N, C-alpha and C positions, 0 to 999 in steps of 0.2 A: 430588718425595724428595730429600733431600740425605742423601748416605751418604760417608762419608770413604773414600778411595779405596784402601785397605788392606783393608778390611770389604767393598769392592766387587769387589776383586780375589780375595779369600777365597772369596766367593759362586762367582764362576764355577770357583775349584778345587772347592769343595763339589759344584757340578753337575757337574761332570767324574768326581767320585768316585761320585757317585750313580747315574750312568749307568753306569760300568764296575762296580760292584757287583750293579746288576739286571742286565745283560745279558750280565755275564761267564760265570754257570752255563749259559747256552743257545747259547754260542759253537760248542760241539762237537755239540749235542744236536738244535737244531732247524732248521726248513727255512728259511736264510736267501734262500731263493730266490723266497719268496712276496712278494706284494705289501705295503707298507707303508702302508695305505688311511688316508687317504684321496688320496695320493702315487700316481704312476705307478710310481713307484721299487720295486726290490726290498729287501727289509730290508737287505742288504749294502751296496746302493747309497745307501740312505738314511743308513747310518753314514759312508761315504765324501764324502757332501754334506755331513754335519757337520765332517769334517776339512777339505774345501775352505772351507768358510765360515768357521770359526775362523782358517785360516792367512791367507785374504783380508782379514779384520776386523783381524789383526793386522798385515798389512802396510800397510794404508789408515792406520791409528792411527799406526803407528810413522814413515810417511814422510809423513804431514800432507798425504795426498794433496787436492787439489781438484777432481777430476773423475774419470770412470770409466777404469779400465785398460783399456787394449789385449787385454792378455793376463791371465789369472788366473794367481797366482803356484804355484797347484796345481790340478790338473784334473781330480783323480780317478786312481787307481790300480786298474786291473781285475785285477791281479795279486794283491789285498791280502785277506788271508783276514780272517772277522770276529774272529779272535784279535788279526791284525795291526792292525785298524782299533782295536780296544779298546785299543791301546798307543798308536797314533799319535793318535786324539781327545784324549786327556788331556795329551799332550805340546803340541799346539797349543792347549789351553787355557790350558797354563802359559806359552806365549808369549805370547799374547793379555793375559794377565793382568799379565805382565812390561811388557808396553807400556803398559798402563794405569796400571801403577805409576808409570812415569816420565813420564808427561803430566800437564801441568799442567790444570786446571779449566777453562781457557779455548783449550785446544787443540781444533780441529774437524778433522774428516775425511770425506770423501766418502764416502755410502751410498745408493743408488738413492732409499731413503726420506727423505732429507734431509742436511744438513750435521750429522753426528753428533759428539758431545763423548763424553769417554772411559766415562762412565756408561752413554750410549746404547750404544757398541760391547760393553762385559761385559755389558750387559742382553740384547742381539741374542744374545751366544753363550750365554748362560743360556738363551733361550728356544731357540734352535735345538738345544742337547744336549736338555734336558728335552722338549720337544715331538716332535722326531724319536726320542727314546728310547721315548715313549709310544706313537707308532705302530708301532713295532718291537716293543715288548712286547705290545702286543695282535695284532699279527699273529701272533706266536709262540705267545700265551696263557700268558704268564707278567705277575706281579704288577709294578707299579711306582708306587711312592708317594712322591715326591719332598718333601722336609723344606716344610713348608707356611709357614715365614718367608721363606724363599728364593722360592718361589713368588711369595708376594705382593709381595714387592720386584719382582720383573719384572712382574708384573700393572701396578702403580704406575707405574714407569718407562716402559713402552711401552705402555699402553693407558690412559691418563688417564680415558678414557672410560667404562670398564669399571667394571660395578656393584661397589660396596664391602660389599653386604650378601649376598653370596653365596659359597660356600666357594673359597678360591685355587684349586686345582688344577682344578676344573670351571670356573671363570672363565677360567682361562689358555687349556684348551682351548676354550671358547667365541670367545674373542678372537683365537686363531688359526685360528677357521673348523673346529674339529674335531668339534663337536657343540652342541647346543641347550643353553639353559642356563634351566630352568624354562619361562616362558611366552615366553621370547625366543628365536625362531629361530635355527638355524644359520646362521652369515653364510657370504656366498658368496666364492670364490677370492679376491676382490679386497681382502679385509681387509688391514692394513698397520700397521706400527708408527711410533709417533713417536719418533723416534731423536736429534734434535734436544733443546735444552736444555728442561725442562718450562716454563719460562717463556716459550717460545715458541708454546706450545700455545695454538689459535686458540678452544679450545672445542667442536670437532666431532670425529666419528669419523673418521680419516686412511683413505683408501683408493687403491689403486693407481691410475695412470692409464695410459694406452694403452700407453705406453712401455715399461712394466715389468709383464708379465703374469709371474704366478706360472710360476717355473721348473719347477715339480713337477706342472704339469697338463700 
């Protein structure tokens, strides 16, 4: 899929707004200590992870890193409340969007799933936002209904092997190992993204290797 960088960066900001709008009403009323299944994190910690991920992606893309960092630029904040995190998360989404806007299409940077281009980083940022917001929303029993066009673009960019004849949001949940999809079984935790340019996709479903186990299990 080819999308102009300003539109892609706009998608990242849209994803952040969608998450904040959905979760903010529950910030002071829900129990954020419950587990955001299928992760082992509490709802608060899942949102803290999203902030970490967005910050890390922005740092990688902006620095054009070619290998894994020894230290993460942000490693959580145990003192942050849900309200705090719902302010921090869109701020880091904006930083990643800005890094993408200033990156040429040929720029690549390290991610454990592959050497990602700017669209790959933005799509992974959107996926982190939407999927973990969905985990939290389910755990605290609130509705989460992200924009279908946005979800479709994330599916197309990160999961080119995903079916195209199924609804976008259930398809994204399936591709992220959250649920079954019709007669397709739920994927095991070793599901993975294709974050390198789409022309490098080999035609198979990408999975994690032994060196990159899922961090939320």
